Every structure is written in structure tokens, then in C-alpha cells.
N, C-alpha and C positions, 0 to 999 in steps of 0.2 A: 959468242960465249967461248971462254977459255976452257981448256981440259981440266983446270984446278976447280972451277964453278961447276962444272957438269960433275965431277967426283964428289965434292960437296953436296949438291942435291941428290946425287944416287944414293950416300950413305944417310942422308937425312930420310929417304922413302924407304930404305933398308931398314931402318931404325924404329920406324912408324909401323911397317909391317911386324917388326919383331914384337913390339908392344901390344899389337893386336892379337897376335898369336897368344902370348901371355894371358892377356884377357880372357879369350875365348877358352885356353885350357883352365883357367881357374873357375870360370863358370861352369864347364862341365864338370869338373871335380866337385864343386859345390853341389849341382845338381845329383849326381852319382851318390856321394855319402849322405845326402839329404833326403832320401827317399827310401821306403821299402819295397816299391814297384818294381818287380822283377823285368817288367819291358822297358821301363825309362832307364833301369840300370844298364840292361843289354845295349840299347841304342847309345847311351853316354859312352860306355866303355869302347864299343865299336868305333865312335867317333874319336874318342882319346887315342886309340891304337892308330887309326888311319891317318890322324892329323898328325900328331906327335911321338907316335911310337910307345905310348905309355900303356901298360899292362896293368889292369884292375882285375883283382882276384878276390 
């Protein structure tokens, strides 16, 4: 395989991983703002901070 093809495959993998992160972040934010349960909010805010550096207050 040429280096060009390897680069294209790597870029495709990065794009897919980035898309998965966006989906996960959206799911966590939806759960966070969609509940009044303090425990669920705490877990989701912790995951958002750990995975994406997003702070929910």
C-alpha cells in the first residue's frame, strides 16, 4: 500500500472517531438536561468533563 492510501485510511478512521465523539457528547448533554435526577446529572457531567472537557453547572 502506498503512503497516500495509508494517509487516506488514517483520515477516515479519525473522521469516524470524531463523529462517534460528537454523538456521545450529544447523548450525554441530552440526558443531562433531560432529567432532574441529581445522580444522573452528576454522572453525565463527570463524563462530559472527562471525555470532552465540557463543564456543566
